[in-house]
N, C-alpha and C positions, 0 to 999 in steps of 0.2 A: 297505729293500729294496736289494739290490746292483745297481749300475748295470753292466749288461753291454752297453750300447749301443755303446761304442767299444772297439777292441782294446786300448788302453792302460789301460782303466779298472781292471783288476786289479793292474797293476804300473806305477806312475807313473814308475819308472826305466827302463821299456822304451824301447829306442832307436827313434826314429821312422824308419820306412823312407822313403827318398828318393822323393818323388812324381815322376811324369813332368812335366817342366817344360813348361808351356804357352807358346804364343807370347806371351801377355800377360806371363807371368813373365819371359820373356827380355827383353822390352821394358823392364819395370820395373827389372831389374838393369842393363840397358844405360844407362838414362837417370838412374837414381837409386842407382847402386852406392854402398854404404857407408851409405846412409840407410834401407835396407829390410832386412827379416829374414823368414825363413820362419815363418809364424804358428803352426805346430804345435809349434815348438821350446819355446814358453813352458810348455806342458803337460809337455814332456819334462824340463825342468829344475826345475820348481816343487817336485815332491815334496810334502812336508807343510809347506813354508814358507808361512806366511800373509802374503804380501806382494802388493801390487797388481801388475798386469801391467806397468805402466810401469817399475817397479823392475827386474823381470826382463829386460824388453826393453832397458833401459839397459845392463845387463851384457852381454846378447847382442850389442848393437850394438858393444861394444868388442872382442868375440872371434869372433862368428859372423855378421857382416853380409856374407855372401858367397853365391854360388851354387855354389861349389866344395865338393863333398861332404866331402873330407878336411878342409878348413878348418872346415866346419860341425861335424863330429864333434869335432875338436880344441877348437873353441870351446865346445861343449856340455860337454865334460869340464872345461874351465877354469872355466866358470860354476858347475858343480856343486861343484868344489873350493872356489871362493870362498864359495858358500852354506854348504858344510859347515864351513869354517874360520871364517867371519866372521858369518853370519846368526845372530841370537840367537833361539832358541826359548824361550818362556816357561818350559817345564819344565826347561830346562838353564841357567837364568840363574845359579844358584849356581856351576855348573861354569865358566861364562865369567868370573864374578867371580874365581874362584880362578886361572884362567889369567892374567888381568890382573895379579893380585897376584904370582904366581910369576915372570912374565916382566917385570913392571914396566911394560909397554906392549903393547897389543893392539888390532888394528883390528876394528871391529864394524859391522854393518848393522842399524840400528834406527830406529824413529820417535822423533824428538826434539821435545819441546815446551818452550818457555821461558816463565818468568814473572818479573816484576820483584818482588823483595823490597824494598819501599820502606823497611822498618825498617833494613835494612843497606845500602840503596842499591846492590844488586848484582843482576845477572841470574842466574837459576838454571835449569838444564836438568833435565828428567825424561826418562827413557828407558823407552818403553812396555813392551818385552819384558824388558829387563835388570832393570827394577825399581829403578833408581837415581833418587834425587831430590836436589835441592840442589846439583848440580854447577855450579861457577862458569863463566859464559860471558862472554867479553870483549864489551864494548859494540859494538865494530866488527863482530863476527860477527853480532850481532843486527841492527845497522843494515843490513848487506848482505843479510840474510835475514829480513825482517820477518814472514814467514809462520810462523816459529818461535813467534811470540807468539799465533797464532790457529789452532788446530787441529793444529799440528805438521807436520813435514816428515820424510820418509824421508831418511836421511843415511848416509854412510860416515864413521865417526868413529874417531879414535885416542884411546883412553882410557888414562890413566896412573894408577898407584897409589903414593901416598906417605903413609905413616902418621905422625902426630905424637901427642904426649901430650896435646895440646889437644883435648878432646872436642868443642869447638865447630867445629873445622875438619873439613870433609868430605875424606876421604882420596882421593877420586876426582878426577882432573884431566882436563879436556878438552884434549887435545893439538892436535887439528885437527878440522875439520868441513867436509864437502863435500856439499851437497845433491845428490840424485840427479836431476839435470835438466841439459839442455844449457846451455852458456854462450853459444853463438853458432851461427848458421846462415846460409846464403846464400839470401835470399828471392828475389833476381833469378834465381838459378840454378833455383829451384823453378818460377818462372813460365816460364822458357825451356824447361825439361824438360817442362812440361805440354803444350806445343805438339806433342810427339811422340805424343800419344794422341788418338784421337777421343773423342767424348762418352761413348759406351757403355764403352769401355775405361777411361776415367778414373773413371767411377762405379764400375766393378768394382774398380779399384785402391783406392778409398776404402772400399768394402765389405770387401775383404780386409784393409785396415788395421784396421778395427773388429774383425776376427777371423772374419768369416763367409764362406761359400762363395757367391759371387754367382750361381752356377748354380741355387741353391735359392730365389732370389727373383725375382719379376717386377719390372717397372719401377716400379710404384707402391710396392711393398714396399721397394724400394731407397730411394726418395725419403723414405719414412717413417723409415727408419733414419738418413738424412742429416739430417732435421729435428732429430734428437736432438743433432746436433753444432752447430746454429745458436747455442745459448747461448755457445759458445766463440768464435765469430767475430763476434757482435753484442753490443754493450754494452746492458745493461739490457733483455734480451729475456726475456719472461715466458711460460713454456711449461708446459702441463699434459698429462699422459698418464695416463689411467685405462683399465684393462683387466684381463683375467684374470691369474692368477698364472703365473709361469714364462716370461714373454715377454722377459726381459732389460731391463726398464724402467730399473733403477738401475745396471746394469753399467757403462755409459759414464761415469757421474758418479763412480764409485768406482774404476774401473780404468784409464780411458782417458787421463787427463791429470793431471799434477801441479798444474794450475791450477784443478781442480774439487774441491769439498768436498761430500760426501754426509753428511747428518745425519738422524737419525730425527725424524719429525714431532713426536714427544712430547718431544724434547729442546730444542725451540726456545724461547728466551727473548729478551726485548728486549735485555738486556746482551750476550748471546752473539751475537746477530744484528746489532745496530745499534750501541749505545753503552752503556757502563757509566758512569752519571752519578756513581757514587761515586769512581771514579779517572780518569774521562775517556778510558778506553781504547776505541778503535773496535773494533767487532765484525767478524764474518766478511765482511760486504759491503764492508768497506774494503780487504781484502787478497786476496780470491779472485775469479777471473773468473766462476765459476759456483758458486752455492750451491743444492744440490738437497735437497729434503725427501723422504725415503723414508717409505713407509707413511703417506702423508698422508691417505688416505681413512679413514673411520670416523665414522659419524653421531654416535655418542655420545662421541667424544673431547672432553675438556675443553680449552678454548682460552682464551687470555688476550686479553680484549677490547682492551687497550692495544696488544698486539702486532699484532692484526688491523688496528687503525686506523693504526699506524705503517707497516705493510706496504702498506696501500692507498696511502698518500701516497708511499711510496718507489717503488712500482711505477708510479705515474702521473707523478711529478715527479723521480725519481732523487735524491731528497733526504730527509733525516730530521732531526729536531730534537734538540738536546742543550741543554735549558734554553732560553736565549734565542738560542743559536747554531744556525744551520742548516748541515748538512754534506751533501756529495754523495758518491756512489759509483757505480761502473760495473758491479757484479756483476749477472749475469743470475740470474733465479729460476726454478727448475724444481720442479714438484710432481708426484710420481708416487705412484700408489696402486692398489689392487686393487678390482675391481668384484665385487659379489655376484650380480648378475643380468645376463641378456643384454640386448641393445639393445632389441628390441621391448617387453620387460617395462618397462624404464626409460622408454621413450617413452610407453607406455600409462598408467603409474601416476605418473610424476613427470617427470624430465628426465635428461639425460646427466651432470649434476653431482650426481646423487642421493646418491652415496656420501660426499661431502665433509662435514666437520664442520659443524654448524649455523651457526656464526659465519662460515664461509667460503661458505656457500650463500646468497650475498648478491649482488645484481646489481651493486652498486658495486665489489665486489672482483673479480667475474668479468669485468667489463668491462675490467679492466686486463690480461687475458690476451691474448696475441697469436696463439696457435695452440693447438689441441686435437688432440693425436695420438690417433686412434681405436685404442686398445690392443687392441680385440677383433679388429682386422684383422691384428695381428702374430702370427705362428705361435709356439706354444710351442717353446722351444729344444730341439732334438734333436741327438744326437751328429753326425749326418751334415751338419748345417748349419755346422759349424766348418770353417774354411779350412786347407788345407795349402799354399796358395800364398803368394806374397810380398806383403807390405804394408809401409807406412811404419813405421819404429821409432816407437813411441808418443810418445816424448819429442820426436822430430823434428817430427812432424805437430802435436803440441801447441803447439810454438813457432811453427809456421807459422800455425796458427789464431789464436794470440794476436796475431801481427803484423797479421793481417787486421782486427782490431777497430778499427783506425785509418782504414779505408777505408769508403766508403759507395757502394753500387751501387743504392740504392733508386729512382733515377730512370731506370735503364737501359731500362725498358719504355716510357717516355713518348713516344719517337719513333715507336712502332708502335701503342700501345694507350692508351685513356683509360678510367679507372675510372668507374663509374656516378655520376651527379651527386648521388644521395641517400645515398651512402656517407659516413658521418660521419668527422670528423677522427680519432677514436679507432680506428675501423675501418680507416681508411687507414694509420694508424701500424702497426697489426698486420700488414696486408698488405705494407707497404713493408719492414718489418724482416724478415719471412720471405722475401720475394723477394730482398732484398739478401743475406741469409745464404746462400740456395741459390746465388745467382750467385757469391758468393765461393768456395763449396765446389767448384762444378762448373766455373765459367768464371772462374777467379781473375784473368785479365787483363781482365775486364769486357766481353769481346766474345762475342756469340752471335747466331745467326740469329733472325729473327722467330718461326719455329716453336719454336725452343728457348726463347726468352724467354716465349712464350705458355704453354708447358708449365709453367714455374715460376710464372708469374703466376697461372694457373688454380689451381694447387695451393695457393698462398698465400691466394688468395681463399677457397677451400674451407675451409681451416683456421680462418680468422677467422669465416666464416659459421657454422661448427659452434658456435663460442662464442656468437655473437650470437643464433642461433636458440634456444638454450637459455635465454639471458637473457630473451627475449621470453615464454617460458613462466613465468618466475619473476616478471617485472615487466611487466605488460600495459600500463603507462603509456608504455613505450618504443615508438617508432614502428618498424614493420616496414621492412626495408631490402631493396631489389632488388639483390642482389649479382651483379655481372657487369662487363663492359667492352665497349668498342666498338673496332673496328679503324679503320684510316685511311679506309676507305670509309663509315664510319658504321654498319656492320653490328653489331647488338647480339649479344653472346654471354653468355647467362646461365650462372650456375654453381650447381650443386646439390651437396649432400653425398651420399656413398654411402648413408647411412642414409635420406635423403630419397627416393632412388630405390628402395630396397629395401622400405621400410615407409611409403608415402605417407599412408595413412590414420592411422597413429599419429603420424607426424611433425608433421602439422598439426592433429590433433584437439584437443589440449589448449588451444591458443590460441583456437580456435573455441568450445570449451566455456566458457572463462572469459568471453569477450566476449558471447556470444549466449545461451547456455542453460546454467544451472548444472548441469543433469543431462540432457544430450541423449539418454542411453540409458535414462532412467527410464521408468516405465509411462505409457503414453498412454491417453486415454479412447477407448473403442470407439465406433463409430458409433451403436450402440444406446444407450449411456450419454448420448450427446449428443442423443438424440431424433431422429437422422437415419435414413434408410432404409439398410439394410445394403448394403454394397458387393457388386457381382457378383464371382464368382471371377475372378482375373486371367487374362488371355489369355496363353498361353505364347508367349514371343518367342524365336525362335532367334537367338542373337547372331551378328552379322556379323563374319567373321574380318578381322583387321587386314591391310591391305596397305601396303607401304612398307618403310622401313629403320628398324632399331632398333640402338642401341649399348649395350653393357654394359661397366661399369667393372671393372678388375682388383680382386679381393678381394670382389666382390659375392656375396652368398648368395641363396638362395631361388629358384634357377634349376634347372630340370630338363628333360630331354627331354619329359617328360609335358606340361609347360605350354608349352615352347618350340616343339616340333615336332609332337607328336601331334595337336593339333586340325586340322592341315593334312594329315595322313596318313590320318585316319579315313575309311573307305569306299573307299580305293584298293585295287585288286587287283594292280596292278603298280607297283613303286617302284624307281627307279634312284638309287643313291647314288654320287656321284663324289667320291672322296677319295684323293689320291695317297699318303697316309701312314697306312695301316692296317698297321703293321709291328710295332710293339712290343707287349708283352703288355697294357699299360694301354689302348692304342688298340684292341686286339681286344676287351677287356672293355667299352669304350664301345659298340662295335658290337653286342655281345651284349645290353647293356642296352636298346638301341633295339629290337632284334628281339624281346626279351622283352615290351616294351610293346606292340608290334604283335600278338604272339600273344595277349596277355591281352585286347586290345580287340576281337578278331574273334569271330565264331561258331566254336566248335570244329570245326564241319563244313566251314568255308570254308578256302580256301587263298590265300596271298598270295605272289606272285613278287617276290623282292628281288634285284636285280643290283648288285653292287659293282664299280665301275670304279676300278681302282687301279694303282699302279706295281708292277712285278715287282722283288723283291729278288734281287740276284745276288751270288754270292760265298759267304762263310763262313756267312751266316745264311739262305741261300736255302731249305734244307730245313726249318729251323725255322719259317720264314714259311709255307711251304706246309702244314705239319702243323697250324699254328694255324688257318688258313682251312678246312682239311678238318674239323677238330674242330667249328668253328662251323657248317659246312654240315650235318654229321651231327646235331648237337644241334637245329638249326632244323627239320630235316625231321620230327622227332618231334612238333612242335607245329603242323604245317601251314604251314610257311614254306619255300618252294622257294628256297634261297639259292644263287646262282651268282656266279662271279667272271669279270670281263673285264679283260684287261691292256691298258694304254695308257701307254707311257712318255713321252708328250708332254704329258699333262695337268698343270695346275698349280692351277687354280681348283677350289673345292669347292662342291658343290651337291647338292640332292635334288630329283627330279622325279617326279610321280605321274601315273597315267593318267587322273585326273579333273581335271587342269588346273592343279595348283599347282607352282610352281617356287620353291625356297628356296635363296638364295645364301648360303653359309656361309663367313664370313671365315676361321675356323680349322678348318673341318670339324667333326667330332664331338669333336675334342680340345680341349674348352673348360674342363675342370676341372683345377685345380692338384693336384699330387701331395700326398696326405695324409700323415699321420704314419706310415702303415704298420701302425698298431695295429689288430688285427682287431676290437677292441671300440669303435673310434671310430664314432660314428653316421654320420659322413660316408661311411664305407665301405659303408653299407647304403642310405642315401637321398641322392640327388644334391643335393637342395635344401639340405642341411646343409654342402655343400662350397663352398669359394671357387673362383671362376672366374678365368681370364685375361681381359684386355680383348679383346673381340671384337664383331663386328657381324653382323647377319643381315638379309637383304632378302626380303620375301614378295611374290611376283608371281603374280597370277591370270591364267594364259594363256588361259582360256576366255572372258574378257570380250570382247564384240563392240565395234565402233566407237562404238555409241550408249550403251554402258554408262557409268554415272557413276563416274569414277575419283577423285572427291573423297572424302576421308575425314578 
């Protein structure tokens, strides 16, 4: 199917129109000029060149790292010329070889891998797209760039041609080689410039650097994206992300940094990953900061038991054995894969690691994981999610992140909070590494307020708890852990995962089933079968409505007006809705959804009076606003709802009040649902409970209770 989601999809050479520069973009260019680039330029110059983003951004940084439109356009043209003249397409390799022969010397951009020919005692290079092999490389070049030996490096090379009559001599000569990555940067300048941004602005800059538009993400969604970067700033960090297809799980590890290596899960071997005992050569973990395993999920995938055992030891102890010798390495391990089922299905029938190969579905291996990114919370990537704002040149931020691997911020929470006493050493390690990584990314100077620190600590605890709770399903001999922390006053603050809040019955059920009853849902004997008198029909009990405050987390599902609001509105004949922001089309649709539920719940012959108290829109969109409200009024009248609007420019708080005594304080008003994909066939566009929500709170108050009523609940 043809992608028509973005304007440039049909023509990759289309010139990107200059977006309106935001205040944030102005600040980014002011404080990081020369180290940032407009993120939509990569798509403009890429064409059909199959190269990582960091290669293109390296070139853009040389020619288009500016906010001056004329400079940007000249830079785009220059990069396009460089790619046209020097990038090697596989299907044009013979043409490039001919060019080298005719000119005698030609510069190319290609991925270079080096091997040691121990029979001739020489290093030989292979060029991925050009198709050349056996090209002699000087030992000094290999020593300066050891990654050439493991996985290969994108380089700018000068290739020469000199033919001899000796058939054993390769006619191709490597004149020069320059890896496409920065040679130096100013880390102190990075820290100083960070001080010019507040926390929200800085997070948005990081999200734009990844390539996404921060306006399309809530705070929790942004933090989930940043967790993907932790393996680059933390040594030996073990991360897993399982979720639906198309959420960008592997993008960062293949495109974002020249220090990360993405390999297919099926291509992993002990020699490739750790050490080749035949020649003593160290594998990927010895040279790369991050080794990511793509397509890691798959129950029936064949796995090497020896690899699993070595990986367990490495993930726990940062070391592996080569015969009698023990070697250490600092590479972080990332495992990404797709899930086949939704969360409640996995919780009901197995666990959240259900998709892993059998050899990895093991409590000893899983206990080495520091954080589980819930991939089902991450939106499927859509064209409008990409950024046209400014972000760090990938090569620059990659070097910054690498420099941070030498610092440790894992103790920065301890002056304000204390982890629960029954949290194990391994649990603490996971929490500490995640917390330290997020601190380095968001507060690189190590300074943050107690509230800012608590946000990151809570997030780190949740990610490790998600791992541990699933291990408890697999290995019931492990003791349950009370995850949380205390503040300086001794107040305990428990932490739950989002799935635990959404599906409490399924989340806890399997452990109870294993420990207490092998089949709690199996058939039970009737009272007649037991010889007992039959039970009397149950007395219908009217449930008492909850009073008090409830909080809901960002990305939570299973929430709708039907369950959240309607129990408190049933039976009311007059309802007042106070919400200053019923202005945009989606806010009007939210209101219509509530009115439709009210209409469906009443007797068709009855009428309900609903008054909306809101702010008047003035200016360009005033008429459009009034027409929307008039349409709602006319539609509501046909189903017995008398809808009226009252204007109040002073209101700020949001609430609903009924004539039978209930008052509902709404933190975000009716606007609690995140924007969906816009796809008319998305189930979330039809049923609210299938949509993700923003973080919000709601307080239920019964104003009809007398002074002697019991307010305990």
